[in-house]
N, C-alpha and C positions, 0 to 999 in steps of 0.2 A: 472509506465509503461507509463502513459500519456493518454490524451484524455478521461479522466473520467474512465479509467480502472486501477485497482490496484491489486496487489497480497497481500495475507494475510494468516495467519494460523488460523484455528479454532480447538477446542478440538475434536469435533465430526467428522469433515470432513478432517482434515489435511490441507495441502496447497491448495489454490484455487485462482482463478482469478474472480473478481467481477466488476460490473459497479457501479459508484456512483449514477447513475440514478435509480437503483433498489430501491423500496419503503423503505426497511429497512435502507439503507444507506442515502437515500435522506432525511429522517426524522431525522437522527442522526448526520451526518457529519457536522462539523463546519469548521475545517481547518487542515492543515498538514504542517510540515516543514521538511527540510532535516537536520539531526542531524550532519552528517559529511560533510566536504568539499569533492569535487570530488576526489582530490588527496588522502586524507586519506581513503576514501571508496575503491579506487582502491588498495591501499596497503593492506587493511584488507581482500579484496575479493580474494587475491592471495592464 
């Protein structure tokens, strides 16, 4: 999503939006990468 905000799924709460600055994620987050190119992602998202 950008600007330190990301969407994710949790077993207890389902889908949610969180901030990387929240204590839990700030202590655990290292890095992330895009797995698909934009073109492939658009095709899969249709």
